[in-house]
matplotlib code that plots the C-alpha trace (Angstrom):
import matplotlib.pyplot as plt

x = [42.2, 42.1, 45.3, 45.4, 45.1, 42.0, 40.4, 41.0, 39.4, 36.4, 35.9, 36.1, 33.6, 31.3, 31.5, 30.6, 27.3, 25.2, 26.8, 26.1, 22.6, 21.9, 21.5, 17.8, 18.0, 19.3, 16.7, 13.5, 10.3, 8.9, 5.6, 2.6, 0.8, -2.6, -3.8, -6.3, -4.4, -5.1, -7.9, -8.9, -12.6, -13.7, -17.3, -16.5, -14.1, -16.9, -19.4, -16.9, -15.6, -18.1, -21.6, -22.5, -22.4, -22.7, -25.3, -25.3, -25.0, -21.5, -21.5, -18.5, -15.8, -12.3, -9.6, -7.8, -11.0, -11.7, -8.1, -8.4, -11.7, -10.1, -7.0, -9.1, -11.5, -14.5, -17.7, -15.6, -14.0, -10.6, -10.9, -7.9, -9.8, -10.1, -6.7, -5.3, -6.7, -3.9, -3.9, -4.6, -7.6, -8.9, -8.5, -10.4, -13.2, -13.3, -13.3, -16.1, -19.5]
y = [3.2, 0.8, -0.1, 0.7, -3.0, -3.4, -0.3, -1.5, -4.9, -3.2, -1.1, -4.1, -6.0, -3.0, -2.3, -5.9, -6.0, -4.5, -6.9, -9.9, -8.7, -8.3, -4.5, -5.0, -2.4, 0.1, -0.6, 1.4, -0.6, -0.9, 1.0, -1.2, -0.3, 1.3, 0.1, -2.7, -6.1, -8.0, -10.4, -8.7, -8.8, -5.6, -6.6, -9.9, -8.1, -5.6, -8.4, -10.3, -7.3, -4.4, -5.3, -6.7, -3.1, -0.9, -2.9, -4.4, -1.1, 0.4, 4.1, 5.1, 6.1, 6.3, 3.8, 6.6, 7.6, 4.0, 3.5, 6.6, 5.4, 2.1, 3.7, 6.1, 3.4, 5.4, 3.5, 0.6, 0.0, -0.5, -4.2, -6.5, -8.0, -4.6, -3.4, -6.5, -5.3, -4.3, -1.0, -3.0, -4.7, -1.3, 0.1, -2.9, -2.3, 1.4, 0.7, -1.9, -1.0]
z = [24.6, 21.6, 19.8, 16.1, 15.4, 17.6, 16.1, 12.6, 13.5, 15.0, 11.9, 9.6, 11.8, 12.0, 8.3, 7.4, 9.3, 6.5, 4.0, 6.2, 6.9, 3.2, 3.4, 4.4, 7.0, 4.4, 1.7, 1.6, 1.4, -2.1, -2.2, -3.0, -6.1, -5.7, -9.1, -9.1, -9.4, -12.6, -11.8, -8.6, -8.4, -6.7, -6.6, -4.9, -2.4, -1.6, -1.0, 1.2, 3.2, 3.0, 2.2, 5.6, 7.0, 3.9, 2.0, -1.4, -3.3, -3.2, -2.5, -4.7, -2.2, -3.5, -2.4, -0.5, 1.3, 2.2, 3.5, 5.6, 7.1, 7.9, 9.4, 11.4, 12.5, 11.2, 12.0, 13.4, 10.1, 11.7, 12.0, 11.4, 8.4, 6.7, 7.7, 5.9, 2.5, 0.2, -1.7, -4.9, -3.3, -2.1, -5.6, -7.0, -4.6, -5.4, -9.2, -8.9, -10.3]

ax = plt.figure().add_subplot(projection="3d")
ax.plot(x, y, z, "-o")
ax.set_aspect("equal")
plt.show()
């Protein structure tokens, strides 16, 4: 059994862990914006990441539909290159003419 002094010390040490760790374990992640980033060139992103398989003419999918296709590896779209696209980049691609 722990003495009251040992128990108090253990509580102080345990309670200080989040402070020392900077509370990172207790902070929720900031959601990434799905709005196109200022200066993001959706047409250029499409040309770099999509046109080799989908052709030069974009078909008009939404950012959410494109993300789902990447996440579900539809038509082998689950490549690391495509999974690295941010929500803002996907929104820019979806908004491109």
